C-alpha positions as CSV (number, residue, x, y, z in Angstrom):
1,M,1.9,43.3,-3.1
2,L,-1.3,45.1,-2.2
3,K,-3.4,42.9,-4.4
4,R,-1.8,39.8,-3.0
5,N,-2.6,40.9,0.6
6,I,-6.2,41.6,-0.4
7,R,-6.5,38.2,-2.0
8,L,-4.9,36.4,1.0
9,R,-7.1,38.3,3.4
10,R,-10.2,37.3,1.3
11,E,-9.2,33.7,1.4
12,Y,-8.7,33.8,5.1
13,L,-12.1,35.3,5.7
14,Y,-13.7,32.7,3.5
15,R,-12.1,29.9,5.5
16,K,-13.3,31.6,8.7
17,S,-16.8,31.8,7.3
18,L,-16.9,28.1,6.8
19,E,-16.4,27.4,10.5
20,G,-20.1,27.5,11.3
21,K,-20.9,24.8,8.8
22,E,-18.0,22.7,9.9
23,R,-18.9,23.1,13.6
24,A,-22.4,21.9,12.9
25,L,-21.1,18.9,11.1
26,Y,-18.6,18.2,13.8
27,E,-21.4,18.2,16.5
28,K,-23.5,15.8,14.5
29,K,-20.6,13.4,14.1
30,R,-19.8,13.7,17.8
31,K,-23.3,12.7,18.7
32,I,-23.2,9.7,16.4
33,R,-19.8,8.6,17.7
34,Q,-21.0,9.0,21.4
35,A,-24.2,7.0,20.7
36,L,-22.3,4.2,19.1
37,E,-19.7,4.0,21.9
38,E,-22.3,4.0,24.6
39,G,-24.6,1.6,22.8
40,K,-27.5,4.1,22.9
41,P,-30.0,4.7,20.0
42,I,-29.2,7.3,17.4
43,P,-30.8,10.7,18.2
44,T,-34.0,11.0,16.3
45,E,-33.0,14.3,14.5
46,L,-30.0,12.5,13.0
47,R,-31.6,9.2,11.8
48,N,-32.1,10.5,8.2
49,E,-28.4,11.5,8.0
50,E,-27.0,8.5,9.9
51,A,-25.6,6.6,6.8
52,A,-23.8,9.7,5.5
53,L,-22.4,10.6,8.9
54,R,-21.1,7.1,9.5
55,N,-19.2,7.3,6.2
56,E,-17.7,10.6,7.3
57,L,-16.6,9.0,10.6
58,D,-15.0,6.1,8.8
59,L,-12.9,8.6,6.8
60,D,-11.7,10.6,9.8
61,D,-8.1,10.1,11.0
62,D,-6.1,11.7,13.9
63,E,-5.8,15.0,12.1
64,T,-9.3,15.4,10.8
65,A,-11.2,14.0,13.8
66,E,-10.7,17.3,15.8
67,L,-12.4,20.5,14.7
68,E,-9.9,23.2,13.5
69,S,-10.6,26.9,13.7
70,H,-9.3,30.2,12.4
71,I,-7.2,30.3,15.6
72,D,-5.2,27.2,14.4
73,D,-4.8,28.9,11.0
74,E,-3.4,32.2,12.5
75,Y,-0.6,30.4,14.2
76,A,-0.2,27.4,11.9
77,H,3.3,28.4,10.8
78,A,4.4,30.1,14.0
79,T,6.8,27.3,14.9
80,D,8.4,27.2,11.5
81,R,10.7,30.2,12.3
82,D,11.5,32.4,15.2
83,P,9.2,35.5,15.7
84,K,10.4,38.8,14.3
85,I,8.9,41.7,16.3
86,L,8.6,45.4,15.5
87,L,8.5,47.7,18.6
88,T,7.2,51.2,18.3
89,T,5.3,53.9,20.3
90,S,2.6,56.5,20.0
91,R,3.6,59.8,18.4
92,N,5.9,62.2,20.3
93,P,6.9,59.7,23.1
94,S,8.2,61.0,26.4
95,S,11.7,60.1,27.7
96,R,10.1,57.6,30.1
97,L,8.2,55.8,27.4
98,S,11.3,55.7,25.2
99,Q,13.3,54.1,28.1
100,F,10.5,51.5,28.6
101,V,10.5,50.5,24.9
102,K,14.3,50.2,24.9
103,E,14.0,47.7,27.8
104,L,11.2,45.8,26.0
105,K,13.5,45.5,23.0
106,I,15.8,43.3,25.2
107,V,12.8,41.5,26.8
108,F,11.5,40.3,23.4
109,P,14.2,38.4,21.4
110,N,14.6,39.3,17.7
111,A,12.8,42.6,18.3
112,Q,13.6,45.8,16.3
113,R,12.6,49.2,17.6
114,I,11.7,52.1,15.3
115,N,10.9,55.7,16.0
116,R,7.2,56.3,15.2
117,G,7.7,59.8,13.6
118,G,4.8,60.8,11.4
119,Q,4.1,57.3,10.1
120,V,0.5,56.1,10.1
121,I,-0.6,52.6,11.2
122,G,-1.4,51.4,7.7
123,E,2.1,52.2,6.5
124,I,3.8,50.4,9.4
125,V,1.7,47.3,8.9
126,E,2.4,47.1,5.2
127,A,6.1,47.6,5.8
128,C,6.1,44.8,8.3
129,R,4.3,42.4,6.0
130,A,6.8,43.2,3.2
131,N,9.8,42.5,5.5
132,D,8.4,39.3,7.1
133,F,7.7,40.6,10.6
134,T,5.5,38.2,12.6
135,D,4.2,40.7,15.2
136,I,3.9,44.4,16.0
137,V,4.1,45.6,19.6
138,M,3.0,49.2,20.2
139,V,3.2,51.0,23.5
140,H,1.0,54.0,24.5
141,E,1.3,56.5,27.3
142,H,-0.8,59.0,29.3
143,R,1.0,62.0,30.8
144,G,4.4,60.4,30.5
145,E,3.3,57.1,32.1
146,P,3.0,53.9,29.9
147,D,-0.6,52.8,30.0
148,G,-1.3,50.7,26.9
149,L,0.2,47.8,25.0
150,I,-1.1,46.5,21.7
151,V,0.1,43.1,20.3
152,C,-0.8,42.6,16.6
153,H,0.0,39.3,14.9
154,L,0.8,39.4,11.2
155,P,-0.3,38.9,8.5
156,F,-4.0,38.6,9.5
157,G,-4.3,39.1,13.2
158,P,-5.4,38.7,15.9
159,T,-4.8,42.0,17.8
160,A,-4.9,42.1,21.6
161,Y,-5.2,45.3,23.5
162,F,-3.9,45.5,27.1
163,G,-3.9,48.3,29.7
164,L,-0.6,48.7,31.6
165,L,-0.4,49.3,35.4
166,N,2.3,49.8,38.0
167,V,5.2,50.0,35.4
168,V,8.6,49.8,37.1
169,T,11.5,50.1,34.6
170,R,15.2,49.3,35.2
171,H,15.8,53.0,34.9
172,D,13.7,53.7,38.0
173,I,16.0,51.5,40.2
174,K,18.9,53.4,41.6
175,D,21.1,50.5,42.7
176,K,22.4,49.4,39.3
177,E,24.9,46.9,40.8
178,A,22.3,44.9,42.6
179,L,20.1,44.9,39.5
180,G,22.9,43.5,37.3
181,T,22.8,43.2,33.5
182,M,19.9,41.9,31.4
183,S,20.5,38.7,29.5
184,E,19.6,38.5,25.9
185,A,19.3,34.7,25.8
186,Y,16.0,33.1,24.6
187,P,14.0,32.8,27.9
188,H,12.0,30.0,29.4
189,L,8.3,31.1,29.5
190,I,5.9,30.5,32.4
191,T,2.2,31.2,31.9
192,N,0.1,30.7,35.1
193,N,-3.6,30.5,35.8
194,F,-4.9,31.0,32.3
195,N,-7.9,28.6,32.5
196,T,-10.8,29.9,30.5
197,K,-11.1,29.9,26.7
198,V,-10.2,33.6,26.6
199,G,-7.3,33.0,29.0
200,V,-5.9,30.2,26.8
201,R,-6.3,32.5,23.8
202,T,-4.4,35.3,25.6
203,A,-1.6,33.0,26.7
204,N,-1.3,31.8,23.1
205,I,-0.9,35.3,21.8
206,L,1.8,36.2,24.4
207,K,3.5,32.8,24.0
208,H,4.2,33.3,20.3
209,L,6.1,36.5,20.9
210,F,9.0,34.3,22.2
211,P,11.2,31.8,20.3
212,V,11.9,28.3,21.6
213,P,14.8,28.5,24.2
214,K,17.7,26.2,24.8
215,P,17.3,23.8,27.7
216,D,20.1,25.3,29.8
217,T,19.2,29.0,29.5
218,R,18.9,30.8,32.9
219,R,16.5,33.5,31.9
220,I,12.8,33.2,32.9
221,I,9.8,35.3,31.9
222,T,6.5,34.9,33.8
223,F,3.0,35.9,32.9
224,A,0.9,35.2,36.0
225,N,-2.8,35.8,36.0
226,Q,-4.6,36.9,39.2
227,S,-8.2,38.2,39.0
228,D,-7.7,39.1,35.3
229,Y,-4.6,41.1,36.0
230,I,-1.5,39.6,34.3
231,S,1.7,40.2,36.2
232,F,4.9,40.3,34.1
233,R,8.1,39.4,35.8
234,H,11.6,38.9,34.4
235,H,14.1,36.8,36.4
236,I,17.5,35.0,36.0
237,Y,18.5,32.1,38.2
238,E,21.9,31.0,39.4
239,K,23.2,27.9,41.1
240,P,25.9,29.2,43.5
241,A,26.5,25.9,45.3
242,G,25.4,23.3,42.8
243,V,22.1,21.8,41.7
244,K,20.4,21.8,45.0
245,S,20.8,25.6,45.7
246,I,19.1,27.9,43.3
247,S,18.9,31.7,43.7
248,L,16.3,33.7,41.8
249,K,17.1,37.3,40.9
250,E,14.7,39.8,39.3
251,V,16.2,41.9,36.6
252,G,13.2,44.0,35.5
253,P,11.2,45.6,34.1
254,R,8.0,44.7,35.8
255,F,4.3,45.6,35.2
256,E,0.7,44.5,35.3
257,M,-1.5,44.1,32.2
258,R,-5.3,44.1,31.9
259,L,-6.8,42.6,28.7
260,Y,-9.7,44.6,27.4
261,Q,-10.1,43.6,23.7
262,I,-9.2,41.0,21.2
263,K,-9.9,41.7,17.5
264,L,-9.9,39.2,14.6
265,G,-7.8,41.3,12.4
266,T,-4.7,43.6,12.3
267,I,-4.3,46.9,14.0
268,D,-5.1,48.9,10.9
269,Q,-8.5,47.3,10.2
270,A,-11.2,49.3,11.9
271,E,-13.9,47.0,10.5
272,A,-12.4,43.9,12.0
273,Q,-14.7,41.8,14.1
274,N,-14.3,41.7,17.9
275,E,-13.5,38.3,19.3
276,W,-13.8,39.4,22.9
277,V,-14.2,42.8,24.6
278,I,-14.6,43.9,28.2
279,R,-18.0,45.4,29.0
280,P,-18.9,47.9,31.8
281,Y,-21.0,45.4,33.7
282,M,-18.0,43.0,33.9
283,N,-16.3,45.4,36.4
284,T,-19.1,44.9,39.0
285,A,-19.0,41.1,38.9
286,S,-16.4,40.6,41.6
287,K,-16.5,36.8,41.4
288,R,-16.5,36.5,37.6
289,T,-13.1,36.3,35.9
290,A,-12.6,36.2,32.1
291,L,-9.1,34.7,32.0
């Protein structure tokens, strides 16, 4: 199994290394196609390659015309089956962190929670690969307050690191009758205001944690981005007097997330390349948003 994972990882890295060459060829073909459509002369730097590039254009179809990347490869088979998520914590979790993870187990369908114990990250990742898990979600804390969330896609990544803020669990709310019970149906997903390339990438990572819901499900999960802070909200809706009257009820938990790193690898690979990471100077640019 270990040799197989090494071989698959090597093949994946090789495919990723070809992206630079494929992107250069794609740009050349795009310039040729644009010149032909607009009736303009072929760019001088491409005239020696014009015949070969035209042959390439003639062979392109709907699937090969667009440039594919390692991002497409990571989630190529994500829709073939429902996600299977492993939930765990940092070592020696407090009671508040344990309560928060228990609620996340219901938030993410098909999630399984394990006690961290003395297991190291590498052992957890290998066990998840052997048992066909699609993602690992790990929650960290600081002085009893949840402050970090890591989402690692298997088998090859990516891994997204989020900071947690303003965590309010269902256990914190005293009025349990007003809160009601938490549904375990597959939820509808709303992602709002993820406009940049990094934002679309982040929404894609979060989206693939949830399976496809049934059309009539009344459970809604929202990831709303505002100034690079992602608000998580969990609602159910009811129709007390027919279709025209809809009442929305928040069932918790709720929290804010701040993305600070995306790695092109799994959580156990310290040598994995950074796809995006927040820098100190980004905090001073009040008008610049990453997501």
